[in-house]
Structure formats: structure tokens, C-alpha cells
C-alpha positions in Angstrom: -49.4 13.4 -136.1 -52.7 15.0 -137.8 -51.6 16.6 -141.2 -53.9 19.6 -140.5 -51.6 20.4 -137.8 -48.8 20.8 -140.2 -47.5 23.1 -142.4 -48.5 22.8 -145.8 -46.3 23.3 -148.8 -47.2 23.4 -152.8 -44.3 21.9 -154.7 -44.5 22.9 -158.1 -42.0 20.6 -161.0 -43.3 19.0 -164.9 -40.6 16.6 -163.7 -42.5 13.8 -161.0 -38.7 12.5 -159.7 -38.0 16.0 -158.2 -41.5 16.7 -156.7 -40.7 13.1 -155.4 -37.5 14.1 -154.3 -38.7 17.1 -152.1 -41.5 15.2 -150.9 -39.1 12.6 -149.3 -36.9 15.9 -148.0 -39.9 17.5 -146.1 -42.2 14.6 -145.2 -43.2 13.5 -142.5 -42.6 17.1 -141.1 -44.9 18.8 -143.6 -47.8 17.9 -145.7 -46.7 18.3 -149.3 -49.2 18.6 -152.2 -48.0 18.6 -155.6 -48.7 20.2 -159.5 -46.5 19.5 -162.5 -48.0 22.6 -164.3 -48.4 25.9 -163.6 -52.2 26.6 -164.2 -52.8 23.6 -161.4 -50.3 25.7 -159.4 -52.3 28.1 -159.2 -55.7 26.3 -158.7 -54.1 24.5 -156.0 -52.8 27.9 -154.5 -55.8 29.7 -154.6 -58.0 27.0 -153.2 -55.3 24.9 -150.7 -54.1 28.2 -149.2 -50.3 26.5 -148.6 -48.0 27.9 -146.2 -45.3 27.9 -148.5 -44.5 26.9 -152.3 -41.3 25.7 -154.1 -41.6 26.3 -157.3 -39.7 25.4 -160.6 -38.7 28.1 -162.7 -38.3 25.6 -166.2 -41.6 24.6 -167.3 -43.1 23.7 -170.9 -46.1 26.3 -171.3 -46.6 28.7 -168.0 -42.9 29.0 -166.6 -42.4 29.4 -162.8 -41.5 33.4 -163.6 -45.1 33.6 -164.9 -46.9 31.4 -162.1 -44.6 33.6 -159.7 -46.2 36.6 -161.1 -49.9 35.8 -161.2 -49.5 34.4 -157.6 -48.2 37.7 -156.6 -51.2 39.7 -158.3 -53.6 38.1 -157.4 -54.4 39.0 -153.2 -55.5 35.4 -152.6 -52.4 33.7 -153.0 -50.1 37.7 -153.0 -48.8 36.8 -149.7 -47.8 32.9 -149.9 -43.9 32.9 -150.1 -42.2 31.6 -153.3 -39.0 30.1 -153.1 -37.7 29.2 -156.6 -36.1 26.3 -157.3 -34.0 25.5 -160.6 -31.4 24.2 -162.1 -30.3 27.7 -163.9 -27.7 29.0 -161.5 -27.2 32.3 -163.4 -27.0 35.8 -161.0 -29.7 36.7 -163.3 -32.3 33.9 -163.3 -32.3 34.8 -159.5 -32.7 38.7 -159.3 -35.4 37.8 -161.9 -36.7 35.6 -159.6 -36.7 37.4 -156.6 -37.9 40.7 -157.9 -41.1 38.6 -159.0 -41.6 38.4 -155.5 -39.7 35.0 -154.4 -38.1 35.1 -151.3 -35.5 33.1 -151.7 -33.4 30.1 -154.6 -32.8 27.2 -154.2 -30.3 25.7 -157.2 -30.8 22.0 -158.6 -29.4 19.2 -157.5 -31.1 20.3 -154.1 -29.1 19.9 -150.5 -31.8 18.2 -148.1 -30.1 19.9 -145.8 -30.6 23.6 -147.6 -34.0 22.9 -148.5 -34.8 22.3 -144.7 -33.0 25.1 -143.6 -34.4 27.6 -146.1 -37.8 25.9 -145.7 -37.9 26.4 -141.8 -36.8 29.9 -141.8 -39.5 31.3 -144.2 -42.3 29.1 -142.3 -40.9 30.8 -139.3 -41.3 34.0 -140.5 -45.1 33.4 -141.7 -45.3 32.3 -138.3 -44.2 35.7 -136.8 -46.1 37.4 -139.4 -49.1 35.6 -138.3 -48.5 36.1 -134.9 -48.2 40.3 -135.3 -51.1 40.5 -137.3 -53.2 38.8 -134.9 -52.0 40.9 -132.0 -52.1 44.2 -134.4 -56.2 43.0 -134.5 -56.4 42.8 -130.7 -54.4 45.9 -130.4 -57.1 47.9 -132.8 -59.7 46.3 -130.9 -58.4 47.4 -127.7 -58.0 50.8 -129.0 -61.6 50.8 -130.1 -62.6 49.7 -126.8 -60.6 52.2 -124.6 -62.5 54.9 -127.0 -66.1 53.4 -126.7 -65.2 53.3 -122.6 -64.2 56.4 -123.3 -67.2 57.9 -124.7 -69.6 56.3 -122.0 -67.5 57.8 -119.3 -68.0 61.0 -120.1 -72.0 60.3 -121.5 -72.7 59.2 -118.2 -70.4 60.9 -115.7 -72.0 64.1 -117.6 -75.2 63.5 -115.8 -74.8 63.7 -112.1 -71.8 66.4 -112.2 -74.7 68.9 -114.1 -76.0 68.7 -111.4 -73.4 69.8 -109.0 -73.2 72.8 -111.2 -76.9 73.7 -110.7 -76.7 73.2 -106.7 -74.9 76.8 -106.4 -77.8 78.6 -108.0 -80.8 76.4 -106.4 -79.0 76.7 -102.9 -78.5 80.4 -103.5 -82.2 81.2 -104.8 -83.4 79.2 -101.3 -81.2 82.0 -99.8 -79.2 81.6 -96.0 -76.4 80.9 -97.0 -73.5 83.2 -95.7 -70.2 84.2 -97.2 -68.4 81.2 -96.3 -70.5 78.9 -97.9 -70.8 81.0 -100.8 -67.2 80.6 -101.3 -67.4 76.7 -100.8 -70.1 77.1 -103.4 -68.1 79.0 -105.9 -65.7 76.5 -105.6 -67.2 73.7 -105.9 -68.6 75.0 -109.1 -65.2 75.7 -110.5 -63.8 72.4 -109.5 -67.3 70.6 -111.3 -66.7 72.7 -114.3 -62.6 71.8 -114.6 -63.8 68.1 -114.4 -66.3 68.0 -116.9 -63.9 70.1 -119.2 -61.2 67.1 -118.1 -64.2 64.4 -119.3 -65.0 66.4 -122.6 -61.2 66.1 -123.4 -60.5 62.2 -121.4 -59.1 61.2 -125.1 -56.6 64.0 -125.5 -53.7 62.3 -123.8 -54.5 59.2 -126.4 -54.3 61.7 -129.4 -50.8 63.2 -128.5 -49.6 60.2 -127.9 -50.5 59.4 -131.2 -49.8 62.7 -132.8 -53.3 63.5 -133.7 -53.7 66.1 -130.9 -54.7 69.7 -132.2 -53.1 73.1 -130.0 -55.0 76.0 -130.1 -52.4 77.7 -128.3 -53.5 81.0 -126.7 -52.1 83.5 -123.8 -52.4 82.2 -120.4 -52.1 83.4 -117.1 -50.6 81.1 -115.2 -51.0 82.6 -111.7 -54.5 82.6 -111.8 -54.4 78.6 -112.9 -52.0 78.3 -110.6 -54.2 79.9 -107.6 -56.9 78.1 -108.3 -54.9 74.7 -108.3 -53.9 75.7 -104.8 -57.3 76.4 -103.7 -57.9 73.1 -104.8 -54.9 71.2 -103.0 -55.6 72.9 -100.0 -57.7 70.5 -97.9 -55.0 68.2 -98.8 -52.5 70.2 -97.9 -54.3 71.3 -94.8 -54.4 67.5 -93.1 -50.4 67.6 -93.4 -50.2 70.8 -92.1 -48.5 72.0 -95.1 -48.0 75.0 -96.0 -48.6 76.0 -100.3 -46.2 79.1 -101.2 -47.0 81.2 -104.2 -43.7 83.3 -105.6 -42.4 85.6 -108.9 -39.0 86.4 -108.9 -38.3 85.5 -105.2 -41.5 88.0 -103.8 -44.4 86.4 -102.5 -46.9 87.4 -105.5 -48.9 90.4 -105.5 -52.4 90.6 -106.6 -51.3 92.7 -110.3 -48.6 90.5 -111.2 -49.6 88.3 -113.9 -47.4 85.6 -115.9 -48.4 85.1 -119.2 -47.3 81.5 -121.1 -49.1 80.4 -124.6 -50.5 76.9 -124.4 -54.0 75.6 -123.9 -55.5 76.6 -120.1 -57.0 73.4 -119.4 -53.2 71.6 -120.5 -51.6 73.8 -117.8 -54.6 73.5 -115.5 -53.8 69.4 -115.4 -50.4 69.4 -115.5 -50.1 71.8 -112.1 -52.6 70.1 -110.6 -51.0 66.8 -111.2 -47.6 67.9 -110.1 -48.7 70.3 -106.9 -50.7 66.9 -106.1 -47.7 64.4 -106.2 -45.4 67.3 -104.4 -48.2 67.5 -101.2 -48.4 63.8 -101.0 -44.7 63.2 -101.3 -44.3 65.7 -98.5 -43.8 65.3 -94.7 -46.3 66.9 -92.4 -45.5 70.4 -91.2 -43.7 71.1 -94.1 -43.9 73.6 -96.8 -44.2 73.5 -100.9 -42.8 76.3 -102.7 -44.1 77.2 -106.2 -41.6 79.8 -107.6 -42.3 81.9 -111.1 -39.3 82.9 -112.9 -39.3 85.1 -116.2 -35.8 85.3 -116.8 -33.9 84.3 -118.7 -36.4 81.6 -119.6 -40.2 81.2 -118.2 -39.8 78.4 -115.5 -42.7 77.3 -113.4 -40.8 75.2 -110.2 -42.9 73.0 -107.5 -40.6 72.0 -104.7 -41.8 70.1 -102.0 -39.3 68.0 -98.8 -38.9 64.6 -99.4 -37.0 62.7 -102.5 -38.0 60.4 -105.1 -37.2 57.0 -104.4 -33.7 55.5 -106.1 -35.7 52.7 -107.8 -37.7 54.9 -110.1 -35.2 58.4 -110.4 -34.5 57.4 -114.1 -37.3 56.7 -114.9 -40.1 59.0 -113.5 -41.6 60.4 -116.4 -42.5 57.3 -117.6 -45.9 55.6 -118.3 -47.4 53.4 -114.9 -44.2 54.4 -112.7 -44.9 54.5 -109.5 -43.8 53.8 -106.1 -45.1 53.4 -102.5 -48.4 55.1 -103.4 -51.3 52.3 -102.9 -53.2 53.8 -105.3 -50.9 55.3 -107.7 -51.3 55.0 -111.3 -48.3 56.2 -112.4 -50.1 58.4 -115.3 -49.4 62.0 -113.0 -46.3 62.7 -114.0 -46.1 61.1 -117.9 -49.3 62.7 -118.6 -47.8 66.3 -117.2 -44.6 65.7 -119.8 -46.7 64.7 -122.6 -48.6 67.4 -122.2 -45.4 70.2 -121.6 -44.1 68.5 -125.4 -47.5 69.5 -126.8 -47.6 72.9 -126.1 -43.0 72.9 -126.4 -42.4 73.1 -123.0 -39.9 70.8 -121.0 -40.3 69.1 -117.9 -37.0 68.4 -115.6 -36.9 66.6 -112.2 -34.2 67.7 -109.6 -33.2 67.0 -106.5 -31.3 68.8 -103.6 -29.2 66.0 -101.8 -28.2 68.5 -98.9 -32.0 70.6 -98.7 -33.3 67.1 -99.2 -36.0 68.3 -101.5 -37.2 67.4 -104.9 -38.1 70.0 -107.7 -39.9 69.3 -110.1 -40.0 72.4 -113.5 -41.3 73.3 -116.3 -40.0 75.3 -118.9 -42.2 76.7 -121.2 -41.7 80.1 -123.9 -43.4 83.4 -122.4 -46.2 85.6 -124.5 -44.1 87.7 -126.8 -41.2 86.0 -125.6 -41.5 87.5 -122.2 -44.0 87.6 -119.5 
């Protein structure tokens, strides 16, 4: 076997017989290099970078304890595991050795089985640590790549979306628009503006997961948000002949009603857009999706649709990437809604009525000043 592929072990002892004994135990499965004094050991450790060091404690001049201390002080050798090997078996020696940074302690005369077992264990740990470090580097690279892609996407998408934002002014300047056409343009402008805000905040979910997102809570009228979301989903609902209903404390919402919660407008808009879109997609044709607001005893926003969540994903419904039966589903809609709810101090719950065959997603939140 090529020595380049073998773990390299540095054996340090002032007695050549002891080195030969350890060498015979470790070969041919390991590449063995040797030093008969502390200074040579430090040179070899720095130059050869062994995977493991077997170090005698009692040596003339620089003893094993001083060698270990200097190894651990040098960044180039500090992470090389050291196993002390010594005829001194008093407990105080083992404690002192481990306190210097050694990982293990073997007493002379050595047992071949013990030497092999200890060496195998610590080499395995070294290999595992190196693998974790490589994975961490890959993870950090992936995070940076993800952030770069997000920044590029935000930059590249803003240009075309700006055209949509300016379209209303250009068309109005041209004249000859009826009221229905103006309403469509207004909806397009509002939707495009919200999409630009979502692109601008495309890294927010990642920041929330990392705990670095800075929430800027204000009073938000949820009825206003829900009316906008309903308008956005009206096309999808009409295609399935689904009726979208909005009620406050069991009554149809009036134009003067308000339902104020504390949080961020964009986060609430994203949560309800995801949940309502999912509810419409999961509903059978000719059905109804009910959006219910309740003030007491706790502020609740519930979205109920006919149809039930597949049993295969009920226990993992809010987990990342969990989806079922949707060809283009990402499994991020309900997950991101749950994360955003938590950021604002809310909770998101799933419940199902086996009799009515309905599914309800409920967001509970604090109202402004404790009441709506």
C-alpha cells in the first residue's frame, strides 16, 4: 500500500527499543516517523504534520509535558492529537497530561491491542472532524452562493418590474380607459409593488431562520391586507368557481370595520397570500373558502377550506419542503408562513373537521394594545 495513503504517526521516545516496539505494533497499517528528543519532535510535527503523536513523558532535556505544551501553543501543530506514553502510571501524571491538551494516556509496558485500539479511535475522530470541517466549508460556500444569487435576482428583476409599475401612468396618459380597465391597472400596480417588496426582502426568511432578522412592528389593519390578498387570489378562485368569504366575529365585514394587529405589513401579506392560495388550490370546485376574524378572547385569523390535508404529511405540515400531490409545489408556503408568524410573536395551527371534511389554518396574534 502507498505510504501516502496511510495515516502518519510520530513516535517520540528517548529509548530506541521503545520506538521499535511501537513501530512494530503500528506498521504496516500506518506510516511511522520517529524522534528521540523533544526538539526533534517539534520539528517533525511542524514539518511533517502527522495525524497523531505518541509522546513519551520522561525524556532528558525537554520532557514530554513541555513538548505537548509547545505543540498546543503553535497554531500549525495545535490540532494534532497527542497520546502520552509513559511508565509512570500515577493518577496525577494522567491528569497533568490531559490538562496540557493530550487526548489519551497509555501506560508502559504497552499492550499491542490497547495501542491499536486507542490509535484507531483517535484517528477516526480526526477523520470525522476533518470531514465536518470540509462540510462546513461547503455549507459556508453554499450560503454565500445563495446570497449572491438572491442579490443578482433582486437586481435583475427590478428592471422589468419597474416597467409594469410605470405602465399605469403611461396608459392613463394615453387616455380612453374605462373604469374596469383602471381597476385592473390599479390591481396590477399594487401587485407589482408588493412583488418588488418581496424581492427586496428575499433574504428575510433566511435571516429569520438564523435569528438575525430585525422586526419593525407597527399597527397593521388586517382587513385591509386580507381584501388585497383576496383580490389577488380572485382569478384562481374564479377558475374553480370558489367563493371567498371574509367575516369578523361571525358577521360579514363592513367597510368601517378594522382588525388591528402588531407586526409588519409585508409579513402579514405574505402569510395570508400563501395560506389563501393553498386553501384555494386544495379546495374542490364550486366550494367556499371562509376567512374568519375573531377578537376575543384572543385575536385569530382562520382560513377554512373544504378538503383535508393528506395523512402522509399531517404531522410534518409546517416543515420545510413538505408537499404532497402538487406537481409544482415547493413545500415552502406554509413553512415560511409559520416562521414569519413566530417572528411576530404569533402561532400557526392546523386543524381538521372529520365530519365537515374541512381544513383550517389559524393564526393567533396579540392585538394592538391587547385588543382590536
